[in-house]
Kinemage of the C-alpha trace (Angstrom):
@kinemage 1
@onewidth
@group {chain A} dominant
@subgroup {mainchain}
@vectorlist {calphas} color= white
{ca unk a 1} P 3.670 -4.767 -10.902
{ca unk a 2} L 7.219 -5.771 -11.110
{ca unk a 3} L 9.014 -7.273 -8.246
{ca unk a 4} L 12.772 -7.747 -7.263
{ca unk a 5} L 13.979 -9.579 -4.241
{ca unk a 6} L 17.241 -8.995 -2.645
{ca unk a 7} L 19.001 -10.903 0.448
{ca unk a 8} L 16.425 -9.007 2.787
{ca unk a 9} L 14.397 -6.803 0.687
{ca unk a 10} L 11.301 -6.925 -1.874
{ca unk a 11} L 11.226 -4.025 -4.140
{ca unk a 12} L 7.861 -3.426 -5.921
{ca unk a 13} L 7.253 -0.994 -8.753
{ca unk a 14} L 3.438 -0.164 -9.393
{ca unk a 15} L 2.147 0.777 -13.044
{ca unk a 16} L -0.056 3.862 -13.239
{ca unk a 17} L -3.688 2.619 -11.923
{ca unk a 18} L -2.592 -0.155 -10.099
{ca unk a 19} L -4.523 -0.409 -6.342
{ca unk a 20} L -1.681 -0.271 -3.964
{ca unk a 21} L -3.120 -2.630 -0.971
{ca unk a 22} L -4.078 -5.064 -3.465
{ca unk a 23} L -0.682 -5.169 -5.349
{ca unk a 24} L 1.109 -5.314 -1.947
{ca unk a 25} L -1.078 -8.149 -0.655
{ca unk a 26} L -0.378 -10.218 -3.906
{ca unk a 27} L 3.462 -9.441 -3.873
{ca unk a 28} L 3.455 -10.778 -0.278
{ca unk a 29} L 1.422 -13.796 -1.062
{ca unk a 30} L 3.689 -14.716 -4.129
{ca unk a 31} L 7.144 -14.034 -1.942
{ca unk a 32} L 5.492 -15.814 1.113
{ca unk a 33} L 5.783 -12.741 3.086
{ca unk a 34} L 3.884 -12.667 6.528
{ca unk a 35} L 5.508 -9.688 8.402
{ca unk a 36} L 6.743 -6.480 6.889
{ca unk a 37} L 7.626 -2.807 7.132
{ca unk a 38} L 6.642 -0.646 4.000
{ca unk a 39} L 8.416 2.322 2.586
{ca unk a 40} L 7.335 4.190 -0.361
{ca unk a 41} L 7.725 6.743 -3.037
{ca unk a 42} L 5.749 8.035 -5.667
{ca unk a 43} L 1.994 9.651 -6.552
{ca unk a 44} L -1.522 8.701 -6.437
{ca unk a 45} L -4.613 10.290 -8.179
{ca unk a 46} L -7.185 9.040 -5.668
{ca unk a 47} L -6.511 8.403 -1.931
{ca unk a 48} L -8.152 7.667 1.252
{ca unk a 49} L -6.766 8.730 4.558
{ca unk a 50} L -8.437 7.577 7.641
{ca unk a 51} L -7.970 7.388 11.330
{ca unk a 52} L -9.254 4.869 14.020
{ca unk a 53} L -10.904 6.370 17.160
{ca unk a 54} L -10.190 3.710 19.858
{ca unk a 55} L -12.741 5.194 22.396
{ca unk a 56} L -15.645 4.947 19.851
{ca unk a 57} L -14.080 2.013 17.926
{ca unk a 58} L -14.889 3.830 14.575
{ca unk a 59} L -12.801 4.327 11.579
{ca unk a 60} L -13.277 7.829 10.178
{ca unk a 61} L -12.135 8.452 6.337
{ca unk a 62} L -12.294 10.805 3.759
{ca unk a 63} L -11.343 10.338 -0.126
{ca unk a 64} L -9.484 12.594 -2.114
{ca unk a 65} L -9.114 13.174 -5.704
{ca unk a 66} L -5.904 14.904 -7.567
{ca unk a 67} L -2.492 14.541 -7.789
{ca unk a 68} L -0.544 13.470 -4.269
């Protein structure tokens, strides 16, 4: 992972195989970021998509493998 900070933006470049969420958390801790908006572009080989059902209070997720 590489990071570059500008006046009001942190740019993060992940290497192939790096875990997205863990990398974002690490970058935020290293740069003392407590609240952020995330925008990204790229590809992934394994993803988990999900939705939270507020009525049942259950998170439904599904894992996918491929190029996304």
